[in-house]
C-alpha atoms as an extended CHARMM CRD file, in Angstrom:
* protein
*
       304  EXT
         1         1  MET       CA            -65.2530000000       49.8950000000       34.3320000000  PROA      1               0.0000000000
         2         2  LYS       CA            -63.8450000000       50.5760000000       30.8580000000  PROA      2               0.0000000000
         3         3  ILE       CA            -60.9230000000       48.2590000000       31.5590000000  PROA      3               0.0000000000
         4         4  LEU       CA            -63.2450000000       45.5000000000       32.7520000000  PROA      4               0.0000000000
         5         5  ILE       CA            -65.4400000000       45.8200000000       29.6610000000  PROA      5               0.0000000000
         6         6  GLY       CA            -62.3620000000       45.7740000000       27.4450000000  PROA      6               0.0000000000
         7         7  LYS       CA            -61.0700000000       42.6060000000       29.1060000000  PROA      7               0.0000000000
         8         8  LEU       CA            -64.4680000000       40.9450000000       28.6740000000  PROA      8               0.0000000000
         9         9  VAL       CA            -64.5720000000       41.7910000000       24.9690000000  PROA      9               0.0000000000
        10        10  LEU       CA            -61.0460000000       40.4400000000       24.5200000000  PROA      10              0.0000000000
        11        11  ARG       CA            -61.9950000000       37.2160000000       26.2640000000  PROA      11              0.0000000000
        12        12  LEU       CA            -65.0830000000       36.7710000000       24.0750000000  PROA      12              0.0000000000
        13        13  LEU       CA            -63.0320000000       37.3580000000       20.9290000000  PROA      13              0.0000000000
        14        14  SER       CA            -60.4300000000       34.8420000000       22.0990000000  PROA      14              0.0000000000
        15        15  TRP       CA            -63.0290000000       32.0520000000       22.0000000000  PROA      15              0.0000000000
        16        16  MET       CA            -63.5060000000       32.5280000000       18.2640000000  PROA      16              0.0000000000
        17        17  PRO       CA            -61.4530000000       30.9770000000       15.4910000000  PROA      17              0.0000000000
        18        18  LEU       CA            -59.6340000000       33.5670000000       13.4370000000  PROA      18              0.0000000000
        19        19  TRP       CA            -61.9780000000       33.2890000000       10.4490000000  PROA      19              0.0000000000
        20        20  LEU       CA            -65.0070000000       34.0490000000       12.6190000000  PROA      20              0.0000000000
        21        21  ALA       CA            -63.2940000000       37.0250000000       14.2640000000  PROA      21              0.0000000000
        22        22  HSD       CA            -62.4210000000       38.3360000000       10.8070000000  PROA      22              0.0000000000
        23        23  LEU       CA            -66.0870000000       38.1670000000        9.8110000000  PROA      23              0.0000000000
        24        24  LEU       CA            -66.7970000000       40.6020000000       12.6400000000  PROA      24              0.0000000000
        25        25  ALA       CA            -64.3110000000       43.0100000000       11.0840000000  PROA      25              0.0000000000
        26        26  HSD       CA            -66.6650000000       43.7140000000        8.1800000000  PROA      26              0.0000000000
        27        27  PRO       CA            -69.3110000000       45.6970000000       10.1040000000  PROA      27              0.0000000000
        28        28  LEU       CA            -66.5620000000       47.4260000000       12.0830000000  PROA      28              0.0000000000
        29        29  TYR       CA            -64.8420000000       48.4250000000        8.8380000000  PROA      29              0.0000000000
        30        30  TRP       CA            -68.0220000000       49.9440000000        7.4280000000  PROA      30              0.0000000000
        31        31  PHE       CA            -68.6270000000       51.7420000000       10.6980000000  PROA      31              0.0000000000
        32        32  LEU       CA            -65.1530000000       53.2680000000       10.4570000000  PROA      32              0.0000000000
        33        33  ARG       CA            -65.7180000000       54.2610000000        6.8370000000  PROA      33              0.0000000000
        34        34  LEU       CA            -69.0000000000       56.0050000000        7.5830000000  PROA      34              0.0000000000
        35        35  LEU       CA            -67.9080000000       57.5260000000       10.8830000000  PROA      35              0.0000000000
        36        36  PRO       CA            -67.0940000000       61.2760000000       10.6770000000  PROA      36              0.0000000000
        37        37  TRP       CA            -63.7940000000       60.5760000000       12.4090000000  PROA      37              0.0000000000
        38        38  LYS       CA            -61.0730000000       63.2250000000       12.6450000000  PROA      38              0.0000000000
        39        39  LYS       CA            -58.4260000000       60.4970000000       12.4970000000  PROA      39              0.0000000000
        40        40  LYS       CA            -59.2720000000       59.9090000000        8.8410000000  PROA      40              0.0000000000
        41        41  GLN       CA            -57.9160000000       63.3480000000        8.0160000000  PROA      41              0.0000000000
        42        42  ILE       CA            -54.5960000000       62.2830000000        9.5600000000  PROA      42              0.0000000000
        43        43  ILE       CA            -54.5760000000       59.2120000000        7.3180000000  PROA      43              0.0000000000
        44        44  ARG       CA            -55.1650000000       61.3630000000        4.2300000000  PROA      44              0.0000000000
        45        45  ILE       CA            -52.4120000000       63.8150000000        5.1330000000  PROA      45              0.0000000000
        46        46  ASN       CA            -49.9230000000       61.0050000000        5.7910000000  PROA      46              0.0000000000
        47        47  LEU       CA            -50.7370000000       59.3050000000        2.4930000000  PROA      47              0.0000000000
        48        48  LYS       CA            -50.4080000000       62.5990000000        0.6250000000  PROA      48              0.0000000000
        49        49  LEU       CA            -46.9730000000       63.1810000000        2.1820000000  PROA      49              0.0000000000
        50        50  CYS       CA            -45.6690000000       59.6410000000        1.7110000000  PROA      50              0.0000000000
        51        51  PHE       CA            -47.1260000000       58.7400000000       -1.6860000000  PROA      51              0.0000000000
        52        52  PRO       CA            -47.1950000000       61.9260000000       -3.7580000000  PROA      52              0.0000000000
        53        53  GLU       CA            -46.8880000000       59.8020000000       -6.9000000000  PROA      53              0.0000000000
        54        54  LEU       CA            -50.3420000000       58.2470000000       -6.3710000000  PROA      54              0.0000000000
        55        55  ASP       CA            -53.4260000000       59.7550000000       -7.9260000000  PROA      55              0.0000000000
        56        56  GLU       CA            -56.5150000000       60.4580000000       -5.8310000000  PROA      56              0.0000000000
        57        57  ALA       CA            -58.0110000000       57.0350000000       -6.5300000000  PROA      57              0.0000000000
        58        58  GLY       CA            -54.8310000000       55.3440000000       -5.3270000000  PROA      58              0.0000000000
        59        59  LYS       CA            -54.7810000000       57.3410000000       -2.1000000000  PROA      59              0.0000000000
        60        60  GLN       CA            -58.4480000000       56.5370000000       -1.4510000000  PROA      60              0.0000000000
        61        61  ARG       CA            -57.7350000000       52.8580000000       -1.9850000000  PROA      61              0.0000000000
        62        62  LEU       CA            -54.9190000000       52.9570000000        0.5690000000  PROA      62              0.0000000000
        63        63  GLU       CA            -57.1730000000       54.7880000000        3.0140000000  PROA      63              0.0000000000
        64        64  ARG       CA            -59.7820000000       52.0370000000        2.7220000000  PROA      64              0.0000000000
        65        65  GLU       CA            -57.0990000000       49.3580000000        3.1610000000  PROA      65              0.0000000000
        66        66  SER       CA            -55.8150000000       51.1690000000        6.2510000000  PROA      66              0.0000000000
        67        67  LEU       CA            -59.2860000000       51.1900000000        7.8200000000  PROA      67              0.0000000000
        68        68  TRP       CA            -59.7390000000       47.5030000000        6.9840000000  PROA      68              0.0000000000
        69        69  SER       CA            -56.3850000000       46.6860000000        8.6110000000  PROA      69              0.0000000000
        70        70  LEU       CA            -57.4470000000       48.6500000000       11.6810000000  PROA      70              0.0000000000
        71        71  ALA       CA            -60.7080000000       46.6840000000       11.9070000000  PROA      71              0.0000000000
        72        72  LEU       CA            -58.7490000000       43.4160000000       11.6670000000  PROA      72              0.0000000000
        73        73  LEU       CA            -56.3560000000       44.6180000000       14.3570000000  PROA      73              0.0000000000
        74        74  VAL       CA            -59.3030000000       45.1100000000       16.7460000000  PROA      74              0.0000000000
        75        75  VAL       CA            -60.9420000000       41.7220000000       16.1840000000  PROA      75              0.0000000000
        76        76  GLU       CA            -57.6010000000       39.8680000000       16.3120000000  PROA      76              0.0000000000
        77        77  ALA       CA            -56.9130000000       41.2280000000       19.7840000000  PROA      77              0.0000000000
        78        78  GLY       CA            -58.5690000000       38.2940000000       21.5280000000  PROA      78              0.0000000000
        79        79  ALA       CA            -56.2560000000       35.8100000000       19.8450000000  PROA      79              0.0000000000
        80        80  VAL       CA            -53.1450000000       37.9100000000       20.3280000000  PROA      80              0.0000000000
        81        81  TRP       CA            -53.7700000000       38.6510000000       23.9940000000  PROA      81              0.0000000000
        82        82  HSD       CA            -55.3110000000       35.3720000000       25.1680000000  PROA      82              0.0000000000
        83        83  TRP       CA            -54.5430000000       32.4080000000       22.9350000000  PROA      83              0.0000000000
        84        84  PRO       CA            -52.0780000000       29.9400000000       24.4710000000  PROA      84              0.0000000000
        85        85  ALA       CA            -48.5820000000       30.3670000000       23.0770000000  PROA      85              0.0000000000
        86        86  GLU       CA            -48.6560000000       27.0440000000       21.2280000000  PROA      86              0.0000000000
        87        87  ARG       CA            -51.9010000000       27.8660000000       19.4340000000  PROA      87              0.0000000000
        88        88  LEU       CA            -50.6880000000       31.3400000000       18.5160000000  PROA      88              0.0000000000
        89        89  MET       CA            -47.4050000000       30.0020000000       17.1100000000  PROA      89              0.0000000000
        90        90  LYS       CA            -49.3340000000       27.5390000000       14.9260000000  PROA      90              0.0000000000
        91        91  SER       CA            -51.0720000000       30.5710000000       13.4220000000  PROA      91              0.0000000000
        92        92  ILE       CA            -47.6910000000       31.8160000000       12.1370000000  PROA      92              0.0000000000
        93        93  PRO       CA            -47.0270000000       29.1290000000        9.4900000000  PROA      93              0.0000000000
        94        94  GLU       CA            -44.6870000000       31.2490000000        7.3720000000  PROA      94              0.0000000000
        95        95  VAL       CA            -41.4210000000       32.7960000000        8.5340000000  PROA      95              0.0000000000
        96        96  GLU       CA            -38.9430000000       34.4030000000        6.1550000000  PROA      96              0.0000000000
        97        97  GLY       CA            -35.3990000000       35.2670000000        7.1770000000  PROA      97              0.0000000000
        98        98  ARG       CA            -35.1150000000       33.5820000000       10.5630000000  PROA      98              0.0000000000
        99        99  GLU       CA            -31.6500000000       32.4240000000        9.4980000000  PROA      99              0.0000000000
       100       100  HSD       CA            -30.3590000000       36.0060000000        9.7570000000  PROA      100             0.0000000000
       101       101  VAL       CA            -31.1550000000       36.0690000000       13.4650000000  PROA      101             0.0000000000
       102       102  GLU       CA            -29.8050000000       32.5710000000       14.0650000000  PROA      102             0.0000000000
       103       103  ALA       CA            -26.5240000000       33.3440000000       12.2960000000  PROA      103             0.0000000000
       104       104  ALA       CA            -25.9450000000       36.4800000000       14.3740000000  PROA      104             0.0000000000
       105       105  LEU       CA            -26.6970000000       34.6840000000       17.6240000000  PROA      105             0.0000000000
       106       106  GLU       CA            -24.4500000000       31.7380000000       16.7290000000  PROA      106             0.0000000000
       107       107  ASN       CA            -21.6030000000       34.1970000000       16.1630000000  PROA      107             0.0000000000
       108       108  GLY       CA            -22.1200000000       35.6340000000       19.6340000000  PROA      108             0.0000000000
       109       109  ARG       CA            -23.5290000000       38.9280000000       18.4290000000  PROA      109             0.0000000000
       110       110  GLY       CA            -26.4950000000       40.5390000000       20.0640000000  PROA      110             0.0000000000
       111       111  VAL       CA            -29.5140000000       41.2970000000       17.9000000000  PROA      111             0.0000000000
       112       112  ILE       CA            -31.8560000000       44.2720000000       17.7360000000  PROA      112             0.0000000000
       113       113  LEU       CA            -35.1750000000       43.3920000000       16.1620000000  PROA      113             0.0000000000
       114       114  ALA       CA            -36.5470000000       46.6740000000       14.8030000000  PROA      114             0.0000000000
       115       115  GLY       CA            -40.1740000000       46.6960000000       13.7650000000  PROA      115             0.0000000000
       116       116  ALA       CA            -42.9100000000       49.1170000000       12.8020000000  PROA      116             0.0000000000
       117       117  HSD       CA            -46.6660000000       49.4090000000       13.3270000000  PROA      117             0.0000000000
       118       118  MET       CA            -47.5140000000       46.9890000000       10.5250000000  PROA      118             0.0000000000
       119       119  ALA       CA            -50.5650000000       44.7000000000       10.4570000000  PROA      119             0.0000000000
       120       120  ASN       CA            -50.6470000000       43.1540000000       13.9670000000  PROA      120             0.0000000000
       121       121  TRP       CA            -47.3930000000       44.3140000000       15.5260000000  PROA      121             0.0000000000
       122       122  GLU       CA            -48.2500000000       42.7840000000       18.9350000000  PROA      122             0.0000000000
       123       123  ILE       CA            -47.3680000000       39.4200000000       17.4220000000  PROA      123             0.0000000000
       124       124  LEU       CA            -43.7850000000       40.4920000000       16.7270000000  PROA      124             0.0000000000
       125       125  ASN       CA            -42.5570000000       40.2090000000       20.3070000000  PROA      125             0.0000000000
       126       126  LEU       CA            -44.6250000000       37.0940000000       20.9520000000  PROA      126             0.0000000000
       127       127  TYR       CA            -43.0350000000       35.2800000000       18.0400000000  PROA      127             0.0000000000
       128       128  CYS       CA            -39.4980000000       36.6510000000       18.2770000000  PROA      128             0.0000000000
       129       129  ALA       CA            -39.2140000000       35.7420000000       21.9660000000  PROA      129             0.0000000000
       130       130  THR       CA            -39.3810000000       32.0640000000       20.9490000000  PROA      130             0.0000000000
       131       131  MET       CA            -36.0460000000       32.3590000000       19.1070000000  PROA      131             0.0000000000
       132       132  ALA       CA            -33.8190000000       33.4540000000       22.0110000000  PROA      132             0.0000000000
       133       133  PRO       CA            -33.9840000000       35.3070000000       25.3530000000  PROA      133             0.0000000000
       134       134  MET       CA            -35.3370000000       38.7530000000       24.5310000000  PROA      134             0.0000000000
       135       135  ILE       CA            -36.2410000000       41.9590000000       26.2810000000  PROA      135             0.0000000000
       136       136  ALA       CA            -38.6470000000       44.5560000000       24.9260000000  PROA      136             0.0000000000
       137       137  LEU       CA            -39.3750000000       48.1330000000       25.8860000000  PROA      137             0.0000000000
       138       138  TYR       CA            -42.8560000000       49.2400000000       26.8550000000  PROA      138             0.0000000000
       139       139  ARG       CA            -44.5090000000       52.2870000000       28.3660000000  PROA      139             0.0000000000
       140       140  ALA       CA            -45.8810000000       51.2100000000       31.7420000000  PROA      140             0.0000000000
       141       141  PRO       CA            -49.4630000000       52.3960000000       32.3900000000  PROA      141             0.0000000000
       142       142  ALA       CA            -50.2940000000       54.1720000000       35.6270000000  PROA      142             0.0000000000
       143       143  ASP       CA            -52.8770000000       51.5550000000       36.6330000000  PROA      143             0.0000000000
       144       144  PRO       CA            -51.0850000000       48.5960000000       38.3520000000  PROA      144             0.0000000000
       145       145  GLY       CA            -53.8060000000       46.1410000000       37.3470000000  PROA      145             0.0000000000
       146       146  LEU       CA            -53.5770000000       47.1120000000       33.6950000000  PROA      146             0.0000000000
       147       147  ASP       CA            -49.7880000000       46.9060000000       33.9070000000  PROA      147             0.0000000000
       148       148  ARG       CA            -49.9760000000       43.3260000000       35.2270000000  PROA      148             0.0000000000
       149       149  PHE       CA            -52.3720000000       42.3720000000       32.4320000000  PROA      149             0.0000000000
       150       150  ILE       CA            -50.1520000000       43.8580000000       29.7320000000  PROA      150             0.0000000000
       151       151  THR       CA            -46.9210000000       42.3370000000       31.0030000000  PROA      151             0.0000000000
       152       152  GLY       CA            -48.5290000000       38.9680000000       31.6810000000  PROA      152             0.0000000000
       153       153  THR       CA            -49.8810000000       38.5870000000       28.1520000000  PROA      153             0.0000000000
       154       154  ARG       CA            -46.8630000000       40.0230000000       26.3550000000  PROA      154             0.0000000000
       155       155  GLN       CA            -44.3910000000       37.8870000000       28.3170000000  PROA      155             0.0000000000
       156       156  ARG       CA            -46.1600000000       34.5540000000       27.8960000000  PROA      156             0.0000000000
       157       157  THR       CA            -43.8060000000       33.3390000000       25.1380000000  PROA      157             0.0000000000
       158       158  GLY       CA            -40.6650000000       34.2360000000       27.0820000000  PROA      158             0.0000000000
       159       159  ALA       CA            -39.9960000000       37.9340000000       26.5070000000  PROA      159             0.0000000000
       160       160  GLU       CA            -39.0490000000       40.1850000000       29.3910000000  PROA      160             0.0000000000
       161       161  LEU       CA            -40.6960000000       43.6040000000       29.3360000000  PROA      161             0.0000000000
       162       162  ILE       CA            -38.8240000000       46.5350000000       30.7990000000  PROA      162             0.0000000000
       163       163  PRO       CA            -40.3680000000       49.9920000000       31.2450000000  PROA      163             0.0000000000
       164       164  SER       CA            -38.7440000000       52.8330000000       29.3490000000  PROA      164             0.0000000000
       165       165  GLY       CA            -36.4790000000       55.0770000000       31.4000000000  PROA      165             0.0000000000
       166       166  SER       CA            -32.8460000000       55.6660000000       32.2840000000  PROA      166             0.0000000000
       167       167  PHE       CA            -32.4340000000       52.1030000000       33.5690000000  PROA      167             0.0000000000
       168       168  ALA       CA            -33.6150000000       50.6650000000       30.2480000000  PROA      168             0.0000000000
       169       169  MET       CA            -30.6050000000       51.8420000000       28.2370000000  PROA      169             0.0000000000
       170       170  ARG       CA            -28.1100000000       50.1380000000       30.5620000000  PROA      170             0.0000000000
       171       171  ARG       CA            -30.1940000000       46.9760000000       30.6130000000  PROA      171             0.0000000000
       172       172  MET       CA            -30.3810000000       46.8150000000       26.8320000000  PROA      172             0.0000000000
       173       173  ILE       CA            -26.6580000000       47.4200000000       26.3380000000  PROA      173             0.0000000000
       174       174  ARG       CA            -25.9010000000       44.5970000000       28.7610000000  PROA      174             0.0000000000
       175       175  GLN       CA            -28.3540000000       42.2890000000       26.9780000000  PROA      175             0.0000000000
       176       176  LEU       CA            -26.7480000000       42.9450000000       23.5880000000  PROA      176             0.0000000000
       177       177  ARG       CA            -23.1750000000       42.5740000000       24.8330000000  PROA      177             0.0000000000
       178       178  GLN       CA            -24.1430000000       39.2170000000       26.3170000000  PROA      178             0.0000000000
       179       179  GLY       CA            -25.3420000000       38.0670000000       22.8990000000  PROA      179             0.0000000000
       180       180  GLY       CA            -29.0670000000       38.4050000000       23.5870000000  PROA      180             0.0000000000
       181       181  MET       CA            -31.9210000000       40.0730000000       21.7200000000  PROA      181             0.0000000000
       182       182  ILE       CA            -34.0030000000       43.1710000000       22.2120000000  PROA      182             0.0000000000
       183       183  GLY       CA            -37.1570000000       44.2530000000       20.3910000000  PROA      183             0.0000000000
       184       184  ILE       CA            -38.0170000000       47.8580000000       19.5490000000  PROA      184             0.0000000000
       185       185  LEU       CA            -40.8420000000       49.4440000000       17.5720000000  PROA      185             0.0000000000
       186       186  CYS       CA            -38.6810000000       52.0430000000       15.8920000000  PROA      186             0.0000000000
       187       187  ASP       CA            -41.2740000000       54.2130000000       14.1360000000  PROA      187             0.0000000000
       188       188  HSD       CA            -42.4800000000       55.9210000000       17.3140000000  PROA      188             0.0000000000
       189       189  GLN       CA            -42.1140000000       59.6810000000       17.2740000000  PROA      189             0.0000000000
       190       190  PRO       CA            -39.9170000000       60.4380000000       20.2970000000  PROA      190             0.0000000000
       191       191  LYS       CA            -40.1960000000       63.4200000000       22.5830000000  PROA      191             0.0000000000
       192       192  GLN       CA            -38.4430000000       66.5780000000       21.5350000000  PROA      192             0.0000000000
       193       193  GLY       CA            -34.8070000000       66.4240000000       22.5460000000  PROA      193             0.0000000000
       194       194  GLU       CA            -34.7830000000       62.6060000000       22.2940000000  PROA      194             0.0000000000
       195       195  GLY       CA            -34.4710000000       62.2940000000       18.5280000000  PROA      195             0.0000000000
       196       196  ILE       CA            -33.2840000000       63.9590000000       15.3560000000  PROA      196             0.0000000000
       197       197  PHE       CA            -35.0030000000       64.8620000000       12.1120000000  PROA      197             0.0000000000
       198       198  ALA       CA            -34.3110000000       62.2980000000        9.3910000000  PROA      198             0.0000000000
       199       199  PRO       CA            -36.1120000000       61.7560000000        6.0740000000  PROA      199             0.0000000000
       200       200  PHE       CA            -39.0870000000       59.4070000000        6.1300000000  PROA      200             0.0000000000
       201       201  PHE       CA            -40.7020000000       58.9830000000        2.7120000000  PROA      201             0.0000000000
       202       202  GLY       CA            -38.8990000000       62.1930000000        1.7620000000  PROA      202             0.0000000000
       203       203  THR       CA            -40.2800000000       64.3170000000        4.6160000000  PROA      203             0.0000000000
       204       204  PRO       CA            -38.2110000000       65.1650000000        7.7240000000  PROA      204             0.0000000000
       205       205  ALA       CA            -39.6000000000       63.2080000000       10.6830000000  PROA      205             0.0000000000
       206       206  LEU       CA            -38.4450000000       63.3270000000       14.2890000000  PROA      206             0.0000000000
       207       207  THR       CA            -36.8050000000       59.9090000000       14.6120000000  PROA      207             0.0000000000
       208       208  MET       CA            -35.6240000000       57.9870000000       17.6540000000  PROA      208             0.0000000000
       209       209  THR       CA            -31.8620000000       57.5850000000       17.9510000000  PROA      209             0.0000000000
       210       210  LEU       CA            -32.1160000000       54.6130000000       20.3260000000  PROA      210             0.0000000000
       211       211  VAL       CA            -31.5200000000       51.8860000000       17.7360000000  PROA      211             0.0000000000
       212       212  ASN       CA            -28.5510000000       53.7480000000       16.2510000000  PROA      212             0.0000000000
       213       213  ARG       CA            -26.9980000000       54.3570000000       19.6720000000  PROA      213             0.0000000000
       214       214  LEU       CA            -27.4170000000       50.7590000000       20.7850000000  PROA      214             0.0000000000
       215       215  ALA       CA            -26.0520000000       49.3610000000       17.5240000000  PROA      215             0.0000000000
       216       216  SER       CA            -23.0300000000       51.6730000000       17.4090000000  PROA      216             0.0000000000
       217       217  ARG       CA            -22.1140000000       50.9950000000       21.0490000000  PROA      217             0.0000000000
       218       218  SER       CA            -22.5850000000       47.2300000000       21.0590000000  PROA      218             0.0000000000
       219       219  GLY       CA            -21.6340000000       46.1780000000       17.5360000000  PROA      219             0.0000000000
       220       220  CYS       CA            -24.7900000000       44.0500000000       17.3730000000  PROA      220             0.0000000000
       221       221  ALA       CA            -26.7460000000       42.9880000000       14.3020000000  PROA      221             0.0000000000
       222       222  VAL       CA            -29.9200000000       44.9010000000       13.4510000000  PROA      222             0.0000000000
       223       223  ILE       CA            -32.7180000000       42.9330000000       11.8260000000  PROA      223             0.0000000000
       224       224  MET       CA            -35.8650000000       44.5560000000       10.4840000000  PROA      224             0.0000000000
       225       225  VAL       CA            -38.9210000000       42.5010000000       11.3770000000  PROA      225             0.0000000000
       226       226  SER       CA            -42.4830000000       42.8770000000       10.1830000000  PROA      226             0.0000000000
       227       227  CYS       CA            -45.7940000000       41.0660000000       10.5120000000  PROA      227             0.0000000000
       228       228  GLN       CA            -47.9730000000       40.3800000000        7.4670000000  PROA      228             0.0000000000
       229       229  ARG       CA            -51.4260000000       38.8540000000        7.3250000000  PROA      229             0.0000000000
       230       230  LEU       CA            -52.0140000000       35.7380000000        5.2730000000  PROA      230             0.0000000000
       231       231  SER       CA            -55.0500000000       35.5110000000        3.0420000000  PROA      231             0.0000000000
       232       232  ARG       CA            -58.2230000000       33.6010000000        3.9570000000  PROA      232             0.0000000000
       233       233  SER       CA            -57.6590000000       34.0560000000        7.7140000000  PROA      233             0.0000000000
       234       234  ARG       CA            -54.7420000000       31.6030000000        7.7120000000  PROA      234             0.0000000000
       235       235  GLY       CA            -52.7920000000       33.6120000000       10.2710000000  PROA      235             0.0000000000
       236       236  TRP       CA            -49.6660000000       35.7080000000        9.9440000000  PROA      236             0.0000000000
       237       237  ARG       CA            -46.2500000000       35.7140000000        8.2820000000  PROA      237             0.0000000000
       238       238  MET       CA            -43.0690000000       36.9540000000        9.9560000000  PROA      238             0.0000000000
       239       239  CYS       CA            -40.5060000000       38.6400000000        7.7020000000  PROA      239             0.0000000000
       240       240  LEU       CA            -36.9690000000       39.2430000000        8.9760000000  PROA      240             0.0000000000
       241       241  GLU       CA            -34.1750000000       40.8600000000        6.9630000000  PROA      241             0.0000000000
       242       242  PRO       CA            -30.9450000000       42.7090000000        7.7190000000  PROA      242             0.0000000000
       243       243  ALA       CA            -31.3300000000       46.4390000000        8.2230000000  PROA      243             0.0000000000
       244       244  PRO       CA            -29.9080000000       48.7950000000        5.5770000000  PROA      244             0.0000000000
       245       245  ALA       CA            -26.1860000000       49.4630000000        5.7650000000  PROA      245             0.0000000000
       246       246  GLY       CA            -25.3570000000       52.4710000000        7.8870000000  PROA      246             0.0000000000
       247       247  ILE       CA            -27.8550000000       51.9030000000       10.6710000000  PROA      247             0.0000000000
       248       248  SER       CA            -24.9750000000       51.6480000000       13.1870000000  PROA      248             0.0000000000
       249       249  ASP       CA            -23.0260000000       54.5970000000       11.7250000000  PROA      249             0.0000000000
       250       250  PRO       CA            -21.4620000000       56.8680000000       14.3850000000  PROA      250             0.0000000000
       251       251  ASP       CA            -23.2700000000       59.7540000000       12.7000000000  PROA      251             0.0000000000
       252       252  PRO       CA            -26.8050000000       59.5480000000       14.1380000000  PROA      252             0.0000000000
       253       253  LEU       CA            -28.3160000000       61.2530000000       11.0840000000  PROA      253             0.0000000000
       254       254  LYS       CA            -26.8890000000       58.5700000000        8.7970000000  PROA      254             0.0000000000
       255       255  GLY       CA            -27.9920000000       55.8560000000       11.2080000000  PROA      255             0.0000000000
       256       256  CYS       CA            -31.5430000000       57.1790000000       11.5680000000  PROA      256             0.0000000000
       257       257  THR       CA            -31.8370000000       57.7280000000        7.8220000000  PROA      257             0.0000000000
       258       258  ALA       CA            -30.8830000000       54.0950000000        7.2370000000  PROA      258             0.0000000000
       259       259  MET       CA            -33.3800000000       52.9190000000        9.8640000000  PROA      259             0.0000000000
       260       260  ASN       CA            -36.1790000000       54.9420000000        8.2730000000  PROA      260             0.0000000000
       261       261  GLN       CA            -35.2770000000       53.4350000000        4.9110000000  PROA      261             0.0000000000
       262       262  GLY       CA            -35.7240000000       50.0030000000        6.4610000000  PROA      262             0.0000000000
       263       263  VAL       CA            -39.1480000000       50.9620000000        7.7920000000  PROA      263             0.0000000000
       264       264  GLU       CA            -40.1130000000       52.3860000000        4.3970000000  PROA      264             0.0000000000
       265       265  HSD       CA            -39.1630000000       49.0850000000        2.7860000000  PROA      265             0.0000000000
       266       266  GLN       CA            -41.4020000000       47.2210000000        5.2300000000  PROA      266             0.0000000000
       267       267  ILE       CA            -44.3190000000       49.5530000000        4.5290000000  PROA      267             0.0000000000
       268       268  ARG       CA            -43.9920000000       49.4110000000        0.7490000000  PROA      268             0.0000000000
       269       269  GLN       CA            -44.4720000000       45.6380000000        0.8670000000  PROA      269             0.0000000000
       270       270  ALA       CA            -48.0270000000       46.1450000000        2.1920000000  PROA      270             0.0000000000
       271       271  PRO       CA            -48.7440000000       49.8970000000        2.4630000000  PROA      271             0.0000000000
       272       272  GLY       CA            -52.3820000000       49.4210000000        3.4380000000  PROA      272             0.0000000000
       273       273  ASP       CA            -51.3430000000       47.5570000000        6.5890000000  PROA      273             0.0000000000
       274       274  TYR       CA            -49.4430000000       50.4620000000        8.1430000000  PROA      274             0.0000000000
       275       275  LEU       CA            -50.9330000000       52.5030000000       10.9980000000  PROA      275             0.0000000000
       276       276  TRP       CA            -51.4530000000       55.6670000000        8.9580000000  PROA      276             0.0000000000
       277       277  LEU       CA            -53.6430000000       57.3270000000       11.5840000000  PROA      277             0.0000000000
       278       278  TYR       CA            -50.5150000000       57.9430000000       13.6930000000  PROA      278             0.0000000000
       279       279  LYS       CA            -49.1560000000       61.5190000000       13.5610000000  PROA      279             0.0000000000
       280       280  ARG       CA            -45.6970000000       60.4780000000       12.4340000000  PROA      280             0.0000000000
       281       281  PHE       CA            -44.8710000000       64.0450000000       11.3710000000  PROA      281             0.0000000000
       282       282  GLY       CA            -46.5090000000       65.7560000000       14.3410000000  PROA      282             0.0000000000
       283       283  ILE       CA            -43.3960000000       67.5120000000       15.6720000000  PROA      283             0.0000000000
       284       284  ARG       CA            -41.7450000000       69.8470000000       13.1770000000  PROA      284             0.0000000000
       285       285  PRO       CA            -38.4260000000       71.6860000000       13.0560000000  PROA      285             0.0000000000
       286       286  GLU       CA            -38.5580000000       75.0490000000       14.7620000000  PROA      286             0.0000000000
       287       287  GLY       CA            -40.6850000000       77.5550000000       12.8610000000  PROA      287             0.0000000000
       288       288  GLU       CA            -42.0050000000       75.0260000000       10.3260000000  PROA      288             0.0000000000
       289       289  ALA       CA            -45.7590000000       74.8700000000        9.7570000000  PROA      289             0.0000000000
       290       290  ASP       CA            -47.6980000000       72.0630000000       11.4180000000  PROA      290             0.0000000000
       291       291  LEU       CA            -48.5080000000       69.4770000000        8.7570000000  PROA      291             0.0000000000
       292       292  TYR       CA            -51.7740000000       68.4810000000       10.4280000000  PROA      292             0.0000000000
       293       293  GLY       CA            -53.3140000000       71.9200000000       10.2930000000  PROA      293             0.0000000000
       294       294  ARG       CA            -52.7390000000       73.4240000000       13.7380000000  PROA      294             0.0000000000
       295       295  GLY       CA            -50.7440000000       76.4730000000       12.7240000000  PROA      295             0.0000000000
       296       296  ARG       CA            -47.0000000000       76.7870000000       13.1660000000  PROA      296             0.0000000000
       297       297  ALA       CA            -44.6460000000       74.7290000000       15.2850000000  PROA      297             0.0000000000
       298       298  SER       CA            -43.9250000000       76.1540000000       18.7070000000  PROA      298             0.0000000000
       299       299  PRO       CA            -40.6650000000       78.1700000000       18.7630000000  PROA      299             0.0000000000
       300       300  ARG       CA            -40.2320000000       77.3570000000       22.4610000000  PROA      300             0.0000000000
       301       301  LYS       CA            -39.6330000000       73.6210000000       21.8910000000  PROA      301             0.0000000000
       302       302  LYS       CA            -36.6900000000       73.2610000000       19.6530000000  PROA      302             0.0000000000
       303       303  ALA       CA            -35.9200000000       69.8600000000       18.1450000000  PROA      303             0.0000000000
       304       304  LYS       CA            -32.5300000000       68.9080000000       16.8600000000  PROA      304             0.0000000000
């Protein structure tokens, strides 16, 4: 029933022009501001960790911007999940740095497009798949009907979704060595044992090694990609730029540090548009106190 209601809401939102959907974000934003929501404490902790140089007024401003971005993310879902590909692409009138991807592909190099949870990140795959054949990782839901809905909407501009797992690594390596593209949201906190601790805004964060491993094995180009909202409900801007040097270093710590620096750069361009309610620092090194107030990290689950 919840899935059916969600699909109905998405369909209703898809009938609206973007400016009208954005008007609906205003009451949702105020609801989020007034709601005694535990997630807001996560936002405050993340902002305190990542922007220690800001005074209290600055942190409160970023918290409000984060809630506003979240409200926009909700009301934009109808367009992102249901608009025809042509209409959606017309809502991306500004693209910066596409030449970096084109140059790598023309030289026969594969390309990793590494993005973060900025603004409306669902648009990243939808746009990038129009540049060249692309595969993207996703976590398949248990419900087959929901899985068909997700893959159908996310693949409508040409991307191929592959579920995460042991098969995925081989498939991605083959795609890159054949000169194709893959898309990865690289700011996910991986499971323990599947990442290493690397600095993120100066605080050690468990960081996925997948991008580093793929880049070092395939010799591909790594392009950081982010989505930004345009003012006055004009749509979205895609920004693509080469990843920091060292992202393909054989030393995974150096590679992951470079990747996190690239994500930081994306965030600093529009810090209020990042998904700050995500527990990016949830898993700590063994014995280190939990940063979100749940005591000490478990000594039984040791992270590298």
